[in-house]
Backbone as a ProteinNet text record, in pm:
[ID]
protein_1_A
[PRIMARY]
MLSRKRLNNHGFTMVELLVTIVILGVLMGAAIGAVSWILDDAEDNYYETLEKNVAMGAESYYADHRGSLPKSVGQSRTILIKTLVEQGYLPDVVDRSKKDCSQSENSYVKVTKSSKSNYKYDVYLDCPSYQTTDNTVAKTVNINVTFNAGTNPSATINVSTSSDNQIASYQYYILQNEQQVYMSESITVGNLSSVSRNVDLTSYAPGTIKIVVTAYDVQGTSKTVTKEQTLS
[TERTIARY]
86	20	80.7	44.2	95.4	86.3	184.7	212.1	152.2	86.7	17.7	127	147.3	188.1	82.6	57.6	-11.3	16.1	-16.5	67.2	-46.2	59.3	5.1	1.4	-163.5	-152.7	-216.3	-179.6	-202	-107.3	-126.9	-67.5	14.9	47.6	127.6	-7.5	86.6	-25.5	-29.5	-137.2	-120.5	-4.8	16.6	173.1	269.1	264.4	371	365	203	213.1	250.7	224.1	261	407.3	466.6	623.7	676	595	658.8	613.9	501.9	493.4	553.8	588.1	639.4	803.6	889.8	1006.4	997.3	893.8	916.8	887.1	793.9	778.8	928.3	996.9	1140.4	1190.1	1209.4	1308.7	1277.9	1150.6	1102.4	1103.5	1132.4	1141.2	1289.2	1387.1	1519.8	1553	1485.4	1514.6	1480.3	1325.8	1286.8	1365	1434	1513.8	1603.6	1734	1825.1	1836.5	1721.8	1678.1	1664.2	1582.8	1538	1693.6	1794.1	1898.1	2021.6	2017.8	2061.3	1984.1	1883	1807.4	1814.2	1810.5	1846.5	2009.8	2065.4	2244.9	2240.6	2211.7	2238.5	2151.4	2037.6	2002.6	2052	2133.4	2250.9	2322.7	2381.4	2512.8	2530.1	2409.8	2363.2	2330.7	2259.2	2286.5	2368.2	2472.4	2584.6	2666.9	2672.2	2758.8	2717.1	2591.9	2501.3	2546.8	2573.4	2600.4	2727.6	2827.2	2960.7	2988.5	2903	2917.6	2863.1	2765.3	2699	2836.4	2863.7	2992.4	3091.2	3161.9	3246.3	3193.2	3094.4	3005	3049.1	2997.8	2979.2	3127.6	3259.6	3350	3445.5	3398.8	3408.8	3375.3	3240.7	3191.3	3259	3271.5	3331.2	3518.3	3577.4	3677.9	3722	3600	3570.4	3515	3430.3	3398.2	3483.9	3601.5	3638.4	3564.3	3552.2	3490.8	3350.7	3296.3	3173.4	3169.2	3282.3	3330.3	3320.3	3287.3	3248.9	3379.5	3390.3	3529.8	3543.5	3495.4	3561.2	3497.4	3607.8	3593	3445.2	3394.1	3296.4	3115.2	3151.9	3046.7	3035.6	2904.9	2868.8	2804.1	2769.1	2731.2	2651.2	2534.9	2450.3	2443.4	2434.4	2408.8	2328.2	2264.1	2096.9	2180	2147.5	2197.7	2100.3	2018.2	1939.5	2045.6	2103.5	2263.1	2352.7	2387.6	2520	2484.2	2326	2312.4	2300.8	2251.9	2187.7	2337.8	2433	2568.7	2682	2609.3	2694.6	2827.1	2763.4	2859.5	2822.9	2705.1	2641.4	2550.3	2562.8	2427.8	2298.1	2207.2	2097.2	2093.9	2062.9	2023.9	1929.4	1916.6	1779.2	1803.7	1701	1704.4	1674.2	1676.4	1664.8	1578.5	1440.2	1338.5	1358.2	1490.3	1522.5	1408.1	1371.4	1303	1401.4	1325.8	1469.8	1485.4	1530.1	1566.8	1682.5	1680.3	1751.9	1664.4	1521.5	1443.2	1352.8	1381	1359.1	1410.1	1374.4	1433.3	1514.6	1471.6	1566.4	1646.2	1689.9	1811.5	1898.5	2006.9	2116.3	2238.9	2369.4	2469.1	2522.4	2570.9	2606.9	2735.5	2800.3	2995.4	3006.7	3072.7	3121.9	3275.2	3361.1	3476.7	3524.6	3621.2	3624.3	3766.6	3866	3965.9	4010.6	4121.5	4189.3	4174.3	4213.8	4230.9	4120.8	4037.4	3971.7	3838.9	3732.5	3605.5	3543.7	3416.8	3331.9	3197.7	3187.1	3066.5	2965.2	2851.4	2726.9	2563.8	2582.9	2446.1	2321.2	2249	2094.8	2001.5	1931.5	1860.2	1693.2	1624.3	1477.7	1399.6	1422.6	1411.6	1256.4	1175.5	1066.1	1058.6	1148.3	1128.9	1258	1328.5	1450.9	1455.5	1477.3	1533.9	1623.4	1689.2	1773.6	1775.1	1756.4	1756.9	1859.1	1877.4	1986.7	1938.9	2048.8	1962.7	2055.6	2136.7	2229.7	2192.3	2162.9	2088.5	2192.7	2063.7	2155.2	2162.8	2328.5	2337.4	2346.2	2367.5	2360.7	2472.6	2474.2	2617.6	2566.2	2648	2617.8	2733.7	2668.4	2759.1	2730	2846.2	2866.7	2922.2	2862.2	2976.9	2975.4	3032.9	3049.6	3130.1	3069.3	3177.5	3179.1	3348	3397	3434.5	3357.9	3354.1	3452.9	3541.6	3638.7	3693.6	3850.8	3945	3993.6	4016	4072.5	3938.9	3798.2	3741.6	3761.3	3705.2	3684	3586.9	3588.3	3491.4	3538	3495.4	3506.5	3401.4	3487.1	3393.1	3379.2	3297.9	3271	3185.6	3244.4	3197	3207	3078	3083.1	2936	2972.9	2869.5	2838	2814.1	2796.1	2878.4	2929.2	3019.5	3063.9	2926.6	2910.2	2952.2	3016.4	3011.8	3110.3	3192.9	3279.5	3271.3	3329.3	3317.9	3445.5	3406.6	3490.8	3523.8	3527.7	3554.6	3446.1	3498.2	3383.7	3485.6	3395.1	3459.7	3333.4	3440.2	3350.4	3390.8	3291.5	3326.1	3275.2	3294.5	3313.2	3222.9	3153.7	3039.9	3087.9	3116.4	3119.8	3011.2	2947.1	2803.6	2789.4	2732	2681.1	2788	2871.1	2982.1	3074.4	3116	3182.3	3331.7	3409	3534	3619.9	3635	3697.6	3624.7	3702.6	3629.8	3764.2	3728	3807.5	3846.2	3935.1	3928.5	3895.8	3852.1	3781.7	3897.7	3851.7	3931.3	3891.4	4003.6	3982	4029	3956.7	3937.7	4000.3	3986.6	4070.7	3992.7	3871.3	3752.4	3751.7	3747.6	3720.1	3564.3	3515.2	3403.2	3383.5	3471.5	3460.6	3596.9	3551.6	3682.2	3673.5	3746.6	3747	3815.3	3819.3	3906.4	3896.6	3961.4	3950.1	3947.4	3913	3895.2	3883.9	4041.2	4041.2	3969	3896.6	3822.7	3867.3	3945	3991.5	4008.2	4048.3	4030	3905.7	3804.2	3659.5	3586.8	3644.5	3547.7	3578.3	3513.5	3362.6	3280.8	3201.5	3089.8	2973.2	2885.2	2821.7	2853.4	2913.1	3019.5	2888.6	2875	2809.1	2897.7	2876.1	2986.8	2887	2914.5	2856.4	2972.4	2888.5	3009	2896	2984.6	2941.8	3017.9	2962.1	3052	2944.9	3058.1	3026.1	3069.1	3001	3051.2	3065.4	3124.5	3171.9	3089.3	2958.6	2838.7	2824.9	2876.2	2814.7	2704.3	2623.4	2559.8	2581.9	2558.6	2610.7	2529.1	2554.8	2524.2	2521.1	2470	2504.3	2438.1	2514.1	2498	2546.1	2437.2	2480.4	2477.7	2579.5	2563.4	2608.2	2539.1	2564.7	2607.6	2690.7	2737.7	2785.7	2753.5	2756.5	2873.8	3028.4	3126.7	3120.8	3183.7	3185.5	3351.6
-95.8	-6.4	87.8	235.1	327.1	401.5	479.1	571.3	679.3	713.5	898.1	1001.2	1112.6	1239.3	1304.3	1341.8	1468.1	1562.9	1660.4	1791.9	1884.7	1958.5	2102.6	2192.3	2245.1	2342.2	2443.4	2456.8	2610.1	2702.3	2851.1	2953.4	3006	3134.8	3165.8	3170.8	3132.9	3167	3320.8	3355.4	3468.5	3562.7	3437.1	3467	3541.2	3458.5	3469.1	3599.5	3612.6	3772.5	3816.5	3880.7	3991.5	3964.8	3899.5	3898.8	3977.1	3926.9	3971.3	4097.6	4177.4	4294.6	4404.5	4345.9	4424.5	4383.5	4310	4327.6	4419.4	4424.4	4522.3	4676.6	4682.9	4819.2	4850.9	4752.7	4831.8	4843.3	4758	4787.4	4903.9	4932.4	5098.1	5165.7	5181.2	5297.8	5330.9	5249.5	5248.2	5332.9	5262.3	5315.7	5475	5504.1	5603.4	5737	5695.6	5740.6	5774	5678.4	5727.9	5763.7	5785.2	5861.7	6017.5	5983	6174.7	6242.3	6146.6	6236.4	6265.2	6185.4	6210.7	6338.5	6383.8	6470.4	6602.9	6598.2	6687.9	6726.4	6634.2	6691.4	6718.6	6694.5	6776.4	6908.8	6952.3	7057.7	7145.7	7112.8	7210.6	7236	7132	7191.1	7251.6	7241.4	7322.8	7468.9	7507.3	7623.9	7696.5	7605.4	7641	7697.1	7639.4	7659.6	7808.4	7801.5	7923.5	8043.5	8059.7	8129.9	8224.7	8068.9	8102.2	8164.8	8171.3	8220.5	8360.9	8381.8	8556.9	8635.9	8558.5	8646.6	8658.8	8568.1	8623.9	8716.8	8722.1	8835.1	8961.1	8952.1	9089.1	9165.5	9036.7	9084.9	9147.1	9083	9135.4	9282	9300.7	9452.1	9533.2	9511.2	9593.1	9607.6	9499.4	9550	9647.6	9673.5	9774.9	9891.1	9873.5	10003.8	10055	10031.4	10028	10171.8	10269.9	10384	10343	10251.4	10173	10065.5	10046	9984.2	10057.2	9951.6	10021.1	10054	10194.2	10260.3	10249.3	10183.1	10204.7	9994.5	9962.3	9819.3	9786.9	9708.7	9637.8	9730.7	9836.8	9901.9	9808.5	9831.7	9720.3	9778.6	9731.9	9773.6	9683.2	9673.8	9574	9630.4	9521.1	9548.6	9451.8	9467.5	9385.4	9295.9	9188.4	9079.3	9080.5	9172.5	9228.2	9309.2	9388.7	9509.7	9434	9339.5	9241.3	9179.1	9154.3	9079.1	9182	9288	9417.6	9440.9	9480.1	9534.2	9427.2	9272.2	9209.6	9104.9	9165.6	9077.4	8941.3	8911.8	8769.5	8748.2	8597.9	8564.6	8567.9	8508.9	8465.4	8389.5	8479.6	8386.6	8291	8184.1	8096.4	7985.1	7943.1	7851.2	7704.9	7579.2	7437.1	7466.1	7488.8	7472.3	7581.3	7647.4	7753.6	7881.3	7904.5	8059.2	8146.9	8248.3	8383.4	8406.5	8407.9	8448.1	8598.6	8698.5	8808.9	8939.5	8942	9024.6	9057.6	8993.4	9041.3	9144.9	9247	9326.3	9258.6	9151.2	9062.2	8972.9	8988.9	8900.1	9042.6	8995	9079.2	9012.1	9110.7	9063.7	9177.6	9100	9209.2	9210	9321.5	9311.2	9403.1	9350.5	9388.6	9408.3	9525.2	9549	9480.9	9336.6	9296	9327.9	9390.8	9430.9	9538.9	9603.4	9722.8	9680	9557.4	9519.6	9386.2	9346.7	9241.1	9269.8	9205.6	9242.5	9064.6	9082.6	8954.1	8958.6	8826.3	8872.1	8784.5	8805.3	8700.5	8739.4	8624.6	8639.9	8572.5	8650.4	8649.3	8621.6	8553.1	8486.8	8465	8498.9	8534.9	8451.8	8322.1	8263.5	8219.1	8165.4	8108	8010.9	7905.4	7791.4	7761.3	7867.2	7857.4	8038.3	8051.4	8156.9	8137.5	8243.3	8247.7	8393.4	8399.8	8510.7	8547.9	8690.8	8767.7	8725.2	8592.6	8568.3	8649.8	8715.5	8789.1	8846.3	8855.4	8919.2	9035.3	9163.4	9297.9	9279.1	9356.3	9378.4	9497	9548.5	9701.3	9718.2	9859.6	9957.5	10076.3	10090	10196.3	10312.3	10407	10532.7	10666.3	10708.1	10807.8	10928.9	11046	11155.1	11222.2	11263.5	11316.5	11478.4	11580.8	11720	11751	11794.6	11820.3	12001.3	12061.2	12207.8	12296	12387.2	12452	12500.3	12573.9	12617.1	12588.7	12427	12332.4	12214.5	12242	12218.9	12098	11957.7	11823.8	11764.7	11629.7	11577.8	11444.3	11321.7	11190.8	11117.1	11039.9	10953.6	10829.4	10721.6	10606.1	10502.6	10428.7	10323.6	10178.4	10109.1	9977.7	9898	9791	9686.8	9552.3	9468.1	9358.8	9265.2	9163	9091	8987.1	8976.6	8866.8	8931.8	9067.4	9122.6	9198.9	9249.7	9352.3	9469.5	9605.8	9679.7	9695	9734.8	9697	9833.8	9915	10109.6	10204.4	10323.2	10429.4	10557.1	10656.5	10741.2	10872.9	10992.7	11114.8	11251.2	11331.3	11470.8	11592.7	11718.8	11800.9	11933.7	11967.6	12107	12215	12323.2	12464.6	12563.5	12571.9	12640.9	12657.3	12492	12427.2	12432.5	12447.2	12427.8	12328.1	12236.2	12143.1	12142.2	12183.9	12188.7	12053.4	11989.9	11820.5	11702.7	11654.5	11497.5	11387	11275.2	11183.9	11085	11047.5	10933.1	10795.3	10715	10604.8	10523.6	10524.6	10448	10296	10212.2	10073	10012.8	9948.3	9965.9	9816.9	9693.6	9600.7	9477.8	9510.3	9407.8	9364.4	9504.1	9525.8	9526.9	9537.4	9547	9661.4	9753.5	9899.1	9991.5	10115.5	10200.8	10343.8	10404.5	10534.6	10629.7	10743.4	10867.9	10986.4	11069	11191.5	11291.1	11397	11484	11624.9	11690.9	11833.2	11900.8	12011.1	12133	12241.3	12271.7	12419.4	12514.4	12470.1	12551.8	12558.6	12511	12558.1	12638.7	12696.2	12753.8	12910.6	12995.5	12946.2	12911	12846.6	12838.3	12720.3	12714.1	12586.7	12450.5	12366	12247.8	12139.2	12040.2	11973.6	11861.6	11692.8	11607.9	11485.4	11438.7	11332.6	11185.9	11098.3	10974.7	10836.3	10773.7	10665.4	10558.7	10427	10313.6	10229.6	10119.7	9964.1	9922.9	9757.2	9631.6	9547.6	9437.8	9353.3	9263.4	9266	9244.3	9319	9452.9	9563.6	9680.2	9627.4	9710.3	9844.5	9905.5	10041.1	10134.9	10259.2	10344.4	10492.8	10593.9	10723.7	10801.7	10881.5	10967.5	11096.2	11192	11332.3	11395.6	11468.9	11546.3	11701.8	11738.5	11918	12009.9	12109.7	12159.4	12292.6	12380.5	12511	12565.1	12569.2	12599.9	12788.1	12814	12957.8	13012.2
2.7	14.4	-0.2	-56.3	-81.9	50.4	96.1	234.5	168.7	302.1	221.7	344.9	303.2	396.9	422.2	550	552	529.2	417.3	394.1	516.4	572.6	642.8	586.4	597.5	508	580.3	693.1	753.1	758.6	739.4	776.7	882.4	874.7	1014.7	1100	1215	1346.9	1333.2	1460.7	1505.2	1558	1654.7	1745.2	1650.2	1497.7	1418.6	1339.5	1265.3	1229.3	1298.8	1478.3	1530.3	1542.7	1584.6	1569.9	1451.9	1362.9	1203.7	1185	1244.1	1240.1	1313.7	1435.9	1552.2	1500.7	1439	1373.6	1252.1	1151.5	1057.1	1081.2	1216.8	1276.9	1343.6	1382.5	1389.4	1333.8	1227.9	1081.3	1032.7	1007.7	933.3	1025.1	1199.2	1278.1	1240.3	1232	1235.9	1100.1	1000.5	889.6	867	918.1	925.5	989.1	1091.5	1191.2	1115.6	1050	999.9	864	794	677.6	709.5	880.8	891.5	988.3	1023.5	1074	908.2	812.1	712.4	603.8	626.1	597.6	672.3	811.5	899.8	897.8	932.2	893.6	757.6	640.6	503.5	525.5	599	628.2	667	786	880.2	777.8	725.2	636.4	515	483	380.7	436	518.5	598.7	678.8	724.7	737.3	613.2	514.6	428.7	370	312.3	326.1	373.1	480.6	618.9	616.2	530.8	525.4	425.7	354.2	192.2	202.9	256	299.9	375.8	480.6	567.3	497.1	374.6	274.2	192.3	124.8	53.4	149.8	281.8	355.7	368.8	388.6	392.5	282.5	164.4	19.6	35.8	46.8	29.5	122.6	273.2	331.3	329.7	235.3	211.4	92.8	15.7	-82.3	14.7	93.8	192.6	319.2	329.9	459.4	549.7	500.7	541.9	619.1	608.9	653.4	770.7	792.3	876.1	1039.2	1119.5	1254.9	1362.2	1433.8	1420	1536.4	1656.6	1796.3	1796	1899.6	1958.9	2003.4	1986.2	2013.9	1961.6	1882.9	1781.2	1672.4	1646.2	1530.4	1416.9	1302.4	1187.9	1118.7	1045.8	972.9	831.6	710.4	633.3	569.9	489.4	447.6	345.1	351.7	245	82.5	88.5	-45.3	-82.5	-24.6	-72.6	-127.4	-33.3	-91.4	-234	-239	-403.7	-516.9	-481	-558.6	-598.3	-532.1	-558.2	-622.5	-608.2	-729.9	-610.7	-467.7	-383.2	-362.5	-335.6	-369.6	-493.5	-503.1	-593.5	-526.1	-616.2	-500.9	-384.8	-293.8	-176.5	-179.4	-146.9	-144.5	-43.5	35	98.2	24.9	114.5	28.7	-44.2	-58.8	-143.5	-250.3	-292.8	-340.4	-370.8	-254.9	-247.1	-193.4	-232.6	-205	-44.9	-15.5	126.7	143.5	37.2	81.9	28.3	38	72.6	178.7	268.5	388.3	489.6	540	642.1	755.4	773.3	902	837.5	700.4	667.2	620.8	681	746.2	787.6	775.8	807.6	939.7	1025.9	1201	1162.8	1160.9	1148.8	1275.5	1373.2	1526.6	1536.5	1592.3	1568.3	1660.9	1686.4	1819.6	1861.6	1800.9	1805.3	1763.1	1768.2	1698.3	1541.7	1534.4	1389.3	1313	1346	1374.5	1412.3	1320.4	1300.5	1231.9	1324.7	1385.2	1333.1	1140	1109.1	1160.4	1139.7	1188.5	1111.7	1062.9	933	1032.9	971.9	1060.8	881.4	881.8	735	778.6	695	715.8	596	580.7	459	475.8	376.5	366.5	438.4	459.2	532.1	613.4	642.7	737.4	792.8	959	988	1115.2	1109.6	1216.3	1312.5	1435.1	1485.1	1588.4	1580	1694.3	1844	1914.3	2054.7	2167.3	2111.5	2214.7	2291.5	2433.1	2549.5	2545.5	2558.3	2575.8	2686.2	2753.6	2887.7	2899.5	3007.4	3077	3059.8	2997.2	3022.7	3095.5	3235.2	3260.7	3281.6	3247.1	3243.3	3349.8	3414.9	3518.6	3521.8	3509.8	3442.8	3617.1	3674.6	3796.9	3754.1	3807.9	3777.6	3924.1	3934.8	4055.6	4060.1	4088	4062.2	4151.8	4127.3	4208.6	4155.3	4209.5	4130	4037.3	4044.6	3887.8	3862.3	3785.6	3788	3702.1	3737.2	3620	3628.4	3537.4	3544.1	3568.9	3634.1	3642.4	3548.8	3425.3	3342.1	3431.7	3483.1	3505.6	3385.2	3372	3220.8	3343.6	3359.9	3398.2	3349.2	3366.4	3331	3424.4	3423.7	3473.6	3485.3	3558.3	3619.5	3465.4	3446.8	3338.9	3155.8	3180.4	3072.4	3067.3	2960.6	2964.4	2828.6	2867	2829.1	2650.6	2568.1	2453.5	2452.4	2453	2448.4	2466.4	2475.8	2491.1	2419.3	2444.8	2365.1	2429.4	2439.7	2472.7	2425	2431.2	2363.2	2465	2459.7	2553.5	2458.1	2503.6	2432.2	2585	2483.4	2599.7	2527	2606.9	2564	2417.3	2478	2309.6	2187.9	2200.5	2082	2140.4	2022.2	2078.7	2037	2172.5	2169.1	2229.2	2180.1	2246.4	2178.3	2143.4	2092.3	2138.2	2225.5	2243.8	2146.4	2129.7	2040.7	2073.4	2049.1	2106.6	2156.9	2289.1	2395.4	2398.9	2384.8	2383.5	2521.6	2596.8	2734.4	2768.8	2678.3	2704.6	2797.2	2747.7	2785.4	2965.1	3021.6	3172	3232.9	3335.5	3368.4	3411.8	3417.4	3459.8	3472.9	3428.6	3403.8	3410.8	3515.2	3506.4	3473.4	3420.3	3366.7	3428.7	3481.8	3534.6	3393	3342.2	3261.5	3311	3305	3341.7	3256.8	3330.5	3299.9	3291.4	3316.5	3366.1	3257.3	3095.6	3050.3	2932.1	3007.5	2989.1	3070.1	3153	3226.5	3219.9	3266.4	3278.6	3185.2	3184.7	3117.4	3166.6	3030.5	3044.4	2943.3	3043.6	2989.1	2949.9	2904.2	2870.4	2794.7	2875.8	2847	2777.9	2682	2625.1	2595.1	2679.1	2656.4	2580.1	2521.4	2450.5	2471.8	2527.6	2567.5	2512.5	2438.2	2392.3	2486	2484.1	2548.2	2407.5	2521.7	2387.9	2247.1	2309.6	2246.8	2136.4	2142.6	2038.7	2087.3	2200	2265.8	2300	2290.9	2337.8	2407.7	2482.4	2571.1	2556.3	2554.3	2515.6	2676.2	2753.1	2836.9	2808	2883.3	2825.7	2970.3	3024.3	3137.2	3147.7	3202.6	3244.8	3360.4	3313.4	3441.1	3391.7	3465.3	3456.2	3587.3	3496.9	3581.7	3606.2	3714.4	3754.3	3707.9
[MASK]
++++++++++++++++++++++++++++++++++++++++++++++++++++++++++++++++++++++++++++++++++++++++++++++++++++++++++++++++++++++++++++++++++++++++++++++++++++++++++++++++++++++++++++++++++++++++++++++++++++++++++++++++++++++++++++++++++++++++

């Protein structure tokens, strides 16, 4: 007699199906995570390169317009990316979707004089699909001017800021009876948190003396204070 083998016509069991679905889900999750990481990394690289190119365009612009650079250490200037494009220092600046980034007033380069001969360029983009903002927290710069009346009149200028900030530079000028009679050079402080200077006013008495002081911290924040005194 011929023997017969009984065939197993059953499919996967429910447990096997669940295990398979779980494994596929894990694999898909890992694949999606890897692809997402690659895309994020590519986007970061794109905008990092874009910002470097914009900064180089701004450097070229200021190389041709040295008079527009900030004069004092700590002082900042901004230029719109639109201006750099219009004047031929940059090609069209677009985001990854090829949409223009240069028309917004919030797309600009801030150049800060960081030392006597060095400048720092910070790029801020306002694109349809990408934005960077100036997250620098403004620090407080304090200026106090005290007049010392007497036979030899003088004034003491004190500039200070918080302990987690430093003064980059300051400048002052003197007016006698509303006429400017003296302007100091930009005085580089050397990144201290406070500085003091005594100003001899003997040659400006008698008269109404006004002293105007402008100070900059290392982040480009500035403050101007005016004090007035009548000297006999």
